[in-house]
N, C-alpha and C positions, 0 to 999 in steps of 0.2 A: 401431319405423319400423311406416309403415301397410302394408293389403295391398297398397295401389296403388304404392307406394314399394318395394317387396320386389318384384314384380311386373316393373316397370318396369328394374329393376337387374338383374334375373334376364335380360329379355332382350339385355342388351348381353354378345355373346359373349364379352368380354376378363373379365367377372365371373362369366361363367359355367361358365367354362373354368378357374379359379381356382378357385372353387366343385366343379366336379367333381376335380379335383387334388389337393383337403383331403379331402373324401371317400374319394379313392382312399389317400391315404395312413395315413388313420383306419384305413379297412378291413384294411389290410395290418400296422398294428400289431396290430388286434388279433388278427387271424390269426398270427403269430408269437409273442403271449403265448397263444392256445390251444394250440400248439404246442409251447411252453415247459413249457407246465399239463403235457400228454400224455404224457410223462414222468413227472413227482409224480402224475398217475394208473393208470398203470403201478404202479408203487410201489405206491399203494397197493390197490389188488388183486395186488399177489402180496404184500402184507404181509397179506391176510386170509388166502390158505392157512396161515399160521404166527400167528395170534393169535384165540385161539379168546375171548376176554375183550372186545372188542370189536363190536358188533352188526355186524354183515358187511352187514346191510340199508341201515344209514344211509351206513356206508363206500361201499361199492359202488354206492349210488345216485351218488353226490357224484362219484365217477369215472368209473362210463359216463356219466353225461353231461358231462364233459369229452371221453373218446372221442368222444363220439357230435357234438360241434360242431366238431371240428378239420378233418376231409375239408372242408365244405360250406362252411365258412368260409375255409379256405384256396382251396380252388376257385374261391368267388369274388372273392376278394381274384386269383388271376389271370386271371380271365376280364376284370375291370374294368379291370386294367394292360393285358391285349392290347387293348381294346376301345380304350383309351384312347393309345396306342399308332398306331393303324390308324387314330386318328381326328386323329390331329397326323401320317401319312405322307401324310395324302388332303389335308390342305389344303394349297391352291395354293402354290404359289414365286413371292413377289414381289421380283423387280431392281431394286433403287434406281437411276435415273436419274440 
């Protein structure tokens, strides 16, 4: 698709709304996935305390990476969802005649 076509399509409010909805859904799915991984990351950190054979630096870095991303991603999904809800509520109500 050419840049001009993409720009023209994005100017269409219906296309823009659909794109925004899809982005929100993907962000929410990522947040859900990271939230689930946070439990495994916490388990990994707990395992480090009991297993001296595993290099703690490797496993700790992976676990910390997941834990440090959960809250920002979850917050972003929440804010995105709230903005979408507010924008939908702000749209004028049209009565068919």
